[in-house]
N, C-alpha and C positions, 0 to 999 in steps of 0.2 A: 101240235107236238107238246109233250109235257116236259117241263124242265124239272129235273130231280137233283137235289143236292147230293153230290158224291160222298160227302162226309156222313150222310145219314143212311147210306146203302150198306148192306151186308156183302160179304165176299161173293156169294152166288148171284146176288142181284147185279153186282158190277160185271161179273163174267157174262151173264145173260144179256145185259145192256150192250156190252162191248161186242159180243158175238152178233147181236142184231145190227150193230153199226157196220161190222165187217161184212156181213152178208147183204146189207142194204135192205133188209126185210125183217119185220118183227118175228118173234118166235117165243115159244114157251118150252123150257127144258123139261124133258121126260124124267121120271123118277130115276132111271138108269143114268141119265146125264147128270142129274143133281148129285148122284152118288160119286160120279167121276170128279165133279167140282169139289165135293166134300173131301175126297181123297187127296186132291191137290192142296186144299187148305190144311188138312191134318198133317200132310208131309212138310208143311211150312213153306210152300212155294208162294212167294209174294204175289199178290193179285196183279201187280204191274208186269211181272214176268209172265203170268198166264196170258194177259192181254197182248203182250209182245209176241208170244207164241201163236196166238190166234191170228194176229196180223201177218206173221211170217207164213203161216199155213195158207192164208188167202193169197198172198203174193206168189207163193210157190205154185198154187193151183192155177193162178192167172198165167204164169209163165208156161205151165204145161198144157193148159187148156184155154187158150185165148178166146174170149167171147162167151164162155160157158159160165153160168152162175156158180158161185162157190157152194159147196155142199152145206147142207143145213145141220147134219148130224155132228154133234160135238166130238164124237169119237174120231172123226176124220182128222181133227186138229190135235189130237193127243200127242202124236209124235213130234209135232212142231213145238208144243208146250214143253215136252221133255227136252228137246234141243235147246230151247231158250233157257230152261232151268239149268242145264249143264253148262251153257255158256256163262250164265250169271255166276254160278259157283266158281268156274275157272277164273273169271275176272276178279272175283273177291279174293281168291287165293293169290293171284298175281299182285293185287294191291297190298295184301298182307305181307307178302315177301318183300315188296319194295319198301314198306314201312320199317321192316326189321333191318334192311340194309342201310336205310337212311339215318 
């Protein structure tokens, strides 16, 4: 196993590495999948939120399909990433409103 310093990895490398961990198997992202990752980065979705969405997608798959390997296509997880991004923004708005009240 190779140990890589996270502070030296780019956005797409972190997503690829994390998806490999989520799936429990190595992978290489296709050009279409790299475009999806680039769109998330361009949209300003923090890489931590993307990783949270990937994990949520895996957990959802495990609940729905126990014992079946998680899908390897990144597009399968796109909805979970969107859900994580929406939740992250809602939490940020809630924190901002609390600060204004305090």
